[in-house]
N, C-alpha and C positions, 0 to 999 in steps of 0.2 A: 854558301851553299845551302846553310839551313833556312835562309830566307827564301831561296828557291823552292825548296821543298816544302815549306809552309804555304808558298804561293799555289805551288801544284796542287797541292791537297784542297784548297779552297776553290780553285777552278774547276777541279773534279766534282766536288760536292755540288757546286752551283749548276754545273752542266747537267747532272743527274736531275737536280731538282726542277729544272727548268725543261727538260725533255719531259719528264712525268706530268707536269703541270699543263703543258701543251698537248699532249696524246690521251689524256684521261677520256674515258667515254662514259656516257651515260646510258645505262640500259633499263628501260621501262618493259615489264612483263604484264600484259593483260591476260587474265586467267578466265575462262569460261567454265561453269561447272552447273551440274543440275543438284538442287538442294530438296528437292521434294518431287518422287516418282509416284505421286497418287494416281491411281487410275479412275477415270470416270466410266462409271457403268449406270446404264438406266434400262428398266424394262418397260415395254410399251405393249398394252394390249395383252393377251394371252400367251402369243409366240414372239414377240419382237424382243430382240436384245441389242443392245448397244455398248460398246466398248471403246475408249480412246485411252492410249498410253504411249509412253516415249518407248521407242524400239532401238535407238542407238543416239550416240552423240560424241562429239568430238572437241577439239580445242576452241572452236568457234561456232558450233552448229547443232541443233538438235533436231532429231527426225521424229515425228509422231504418226501414229497409225490410226485410223478410224475402221471399226469392224461393225458392220451390221448383219445379224442373224436371224433366219427364221428358225426357232426351235423345234417347231412341230414336226413329228415322226414321220408323217407321211402326208401327200398332199389328199384333201378332201373336199369335194365340191359342196358348196352350200345347198341345203335343200329349198327348192322353190315351194313355199307353203302359202295356202289361202285359208283364211278363217272367217265364218261369220258368226257374229254373237247375235243369237236369236233369244228376244227379251221379252217377257210377258209384259203387256199393259193393261190388264184386265183389272176391273174396279177393286177386287179383293187385296191388290198390292198398296193400297192405302189404309190399310188397317195399321192403328198405331202399335208398335211392338216395345217401345220404350218411352220415356217422358219426353224424349225429343226428337224420335225417329219413327218414320212409317217404314213398312217393309220395303216400299217403293224406293227411299233413301238409302237403305241398306244394299238393295240389289244395283241400283243405278251406280252409285258410289263406288262399289266393289268392282262393277264391270268397267268403270273409266280406269280405275287403277291396274286392273287385269289388261286392257289394251294397252295402257303406258309400258307397263313392265314387259310386255312381249314385244312392243316396238324398240324398246331399250335394248332388249337381248338381241334382237335381230331387225334393223330398220327396214329391212326389204320384205318382211311379212306383210302381206295384203290382206286389211281386215276390212269387213263390211257388218253393218248392224241393220237387223230386221226386229221389228216389233209386231207383236200379234195379240188380238183379242178376240173382238167380234166387230164387223164392219158395220158403222154408223147407218148405212142404208140397209135396212132390213132385206130388201129384195135382192141384195148380195150375199147376205149373211149365210154362212154354210158353204162357202166357196174360198177359194185362194184370196179373194179380197178382203179376208177376215186379217190379213197380214199385210204388212207396209214395208217396203224396202227404204229404209231411212238414209242408207250411205251403201253406195256400192263399194266393190273392194279398193283398197286405196293402201299407199304408204304412210300417207300425211295423218299422224297421231291426232292432230289438231281437229282435222275433219270428222274423225271417228269419234272423239270426245263431244264435240258439237251434236254430233248425231244422236248420240246417248241422251245428251240433256234436252235435245228438241223433242225427245218423247213425251215429255211432260205437257208439250203443246199439242199433242194429238188427242183425239177423244179416246177415252177410256171405256173399252167395252165392257158389257156385262157378262160377257161369255167368254170361253177359253177354247181357241182353236189351234191347238200345238201342231196339226197335221199341216195346216196352212203354211205356218212359220217354217217347218222343215222343208215343205216343198217349194216354197219361195227361194230359199236357200240354195238347194238344189237347182234350181233354174238359173240362178246367177255366178254359179262357179264358172271359171273361164274354160275348163276342161283341158287345160295345158299344164296344172300346176302337179308337182311331184306328190304333194300331201294337200289333202282338203280335210278340214275340220267344221264341225257345227258344235258351236257351244252353246247350249239349250239351259235358260234360267227361267224357272217359273214357281208360281206357288199354288197353281191349281191343276185339278184333274181335268182332262178335256171333257167338253160337253158339245163342241161342235166338231165336224169334219170338213173336206172339202168335197163331199158328195151330197151335198144337200140337206144333210143331217144337222140340226141344230136344237140347242135348249133341251138336251137329253143325254143322260149318263146311261146310255144303252150300251148292251156288248157290242152293237154295230159300230159306235163311235170309238169305244176303247179298242175293237179289234182293227178298224181302219188305222188308227193312229200307231198302234204297236207294228202292223204290217210296213207302214212308212218307214219306222225305224229299221227295220229288218232289210227293206229295199235299200235303205241309203248304206246300211252296213256292207251289203252284198255288193255294191257299186265301190267298195273301198274308201268310203267316206269315214273318218273317225269321229266318232260321236261321243261328246262328253255332257251329260245331263244331270241338272242340279235342280231337286225339287225340294223347295223350303216352305216350313210353315204350313203344313197340310193339317187340318183337323182331323182329329179322331172320332168325330160325331158321325151318326148314320146319315148317308143319303137317304131321304125317305121314297123316291120313286122306285129305289132298286134293293133298298135294305143291306145295302153295303156301308162300311165306313169309307170316308174318303183315302184313307190309308189303303184300304183293300182294293178300292177303284185304281189307285196309283200302280199297286203291284200287278193288276191286270195288264198296264201298259208297258211298265218299265222292270218288271221283276223286283228282285232284291239287289241290293248293293254287292251281296256275295255271289249272286247270279243273275246279272242284269240281262235284259232283252238284247241290248246292244252297247258296244262301247263300254265306257266307264259312267256309273251312275251313283249320285249322292243323294240320300234322302237325309235332310238335315232339318235341325229346328231354326229359328230366326238368329238364335245367338252366334251360330257358327256360319253364317253367310259370309262374313267379311273373310274368315280365315280359310274357307274352303274355295271360295271365288278367286280371292287374290293370290293364294299359295298353291293349294292342291291342285286346282284346275291349270294353274300357270306351269306346274311341274308335269301335268299330263301331255303338254305340247311338247314335240321334240324340236329341240333347238340344235340343229348342226350348223356350226359356223365353219365358213371357207377357211382353210388355213392359208391361203394365199394373202401375202400382205402386199397392199397396192398403194401407190402414190405417197411413199415415205419421203419426207422433206426434213433435211437435217440442216440446220444453220448453226454454223461455228462461229461464234464472235470473239475477236482478240481485242486485248487493252490498246489504248492508244500507244503506250510506250513500246509496244511489240510492233505495232505497225509502223512507227516512226524510226525504230533502231535495228530493225531486221529484215533481211529480204526473205520474201515468201517464194517458195517453189515446190512443184509437185515432184516427186520421185517418179522418173520416166516409167519404170518397171510396173509402177501400181497406179497409173493414170486410169480412169475411168469416164465414161460417158456422163451427160448430164449433171456437170459440176462447173462451178463458177472458174473461169481463165485466171482471176486474181482476186485478191481481197477488194471488196466493194469500200471503197473510201468513205461512202456517205454513211454506211452501216458498221463498217468495220468487221464484216463477216464473209465468208464463203457459204454458197448454197449447193448441197448435193441432193439431187432428187433421184429416187429409185423407183421407176415406174412400178415394178412388180418384183416381189421375192417369193420362191417356191419355198415350201416346206423342206427343211435341211439345208437350205442355201445360205451362204455367207459371202458377202462383198466387203472389199478392203480398199483403202484409200491412205497413201501415205503423202505427207508432205514435209518440207524442211526449212526451219526458221535459222537464218544464219546472219550473225552479226556483222552489221556495216561497219566498213574501214572508219568512216567518219561519224561513228555513234556519238550520242549526246553524253558527256562525262556525267551528268548529273545520276545517270542510272548506275554509276558505279556502286556496288556493295548493297544495291536494293534487291530484294527477293522479288522477281518478276512472275507473275502468273502467266502461262503461256496461252490462257484462253479467259475470257470474261465468262462465257456461258455456253453451253450447248442447248439446243432447242429441237425436240423431234416432234412432228405432227405426220398422220397418215389418214387414208380414207376411212379407216375402222374408228375415226373419232377419238383416237389418241393425241394427248397434248402433254408432252413431258420436258423439264428444264433441268439442268444440272450445272452447279457452279464448281463442282469439283475440277481442279485443273493442277496438271505437273508444273512445277515451277523452277526458275534457273535464276543465276546471279552472274553478274560480270565484276571482277575485282581488279585491281592495278597494284603490282607490286612497289614501294618506294624507291624512287631512282638511286642507284649506288655508285661511288665513284671506284673504278677499277683499274688497276697497272696493266699496262700492255702484255699479252701473253708472249711467251717465247716462242719465237720463229716468226713473229710478224715483221712486216716491212718497217714499222716503226723502231723496232729492237734493233735491226740492222743499221739503221740511219744513226742511233744514238751510239751504238758502239764503235761505229766508223768515225764519228766525232771524237769519241774519247780515245782511240787509237792515234788519230792525227794529233791531238793534243799532246800525247806522251811522247809522239815521235818528235814533235816541235821542241819541246822543252829538252828532251835528250840531246838534240843537235845544237841547241843553244849553249847547254852546260860544256859540251864537248867543245864548241867553239872558244868560249871563254877559257877553257885549259889549255889551249894552245898556246 
């Protein structure tokens, strides 16, 4: 009997071990997590703002949102402006004012810098160049022929710079006809601009006008030049006059100093005849022309942002191991249908963005079922970089990126859970064994 009980116990233990070995399960748990919620932010131009960040994630995917905002408070239309640089080219500009510079050098170099700064501030500024002194043909002196149109109105800054430089190649006249330069500018405005400017730069008091008077510092020449300033002012033209290096000596034919003659035409800085007036010495030419005159020109930039191009680049490991899809509720026009496999990027183009307007784009990155196990436990940037350009000349790039990681728990052996089919099978076998042994014992005792 004892032998049978031992046999039964051994058989029961063997049965349990055998069934546990056969039905043990290997459970592996893939875990997806966000390890870095860094927000990619960029400002472009004066009003553009870009933000990219994670907005949600679950056990195997992450959703990112791109926002582009025009932060301007209100829509403002850009001012259409035309500017003529009316520059002296009389012989007096060749006067040496330092060891290395003539007055001409200072004025022409500063005029170039001014033109470049204006075009940088507003590439749509139309700028023209006029030189004036006295005509090389003496039969035409004392007329508008004392001035030369070096460059018509243009937005091409290189043409403006070349025109200023080319004044050096023209004949430097012995006399100064400021009225001719002013009138030639007046005749070459388009008449359609919102604002018109004449920036006059000279070192001499006029002794010619366009009414046949030449080589005289008479009240007539002074009065005609002054009246031209007033005429242009009354037409709504913005006048900015720079008088540099004027001598304090007396002009013998009229008995007045050149400073006093200049006042007859332009007035005083505190009370000018028309517009803004600077009466300066040679040492101030650079600062006044390049900075003060620049500030006198009204620069109104259009608050509308145009042709914004956003390129969102993805690392190769993201492209290979994640499915990309736009979130339906946030789809927009002018965006790549999928990731471009040659550049690993999507391109989002925004034709225009008004003041206060925001556009958003969402997409989801979902871990593929058959992802490469080599990415396990690696911190993966969701983006390589983001680049933004626009029609306003902005070009910004950021490599800031949210990051994710995929981990996998080590497989473990588990016993079958209560109530499973495997447990019912095991219990059935044990019961049958016990019943069989019991019947055998009972039969032996008969």
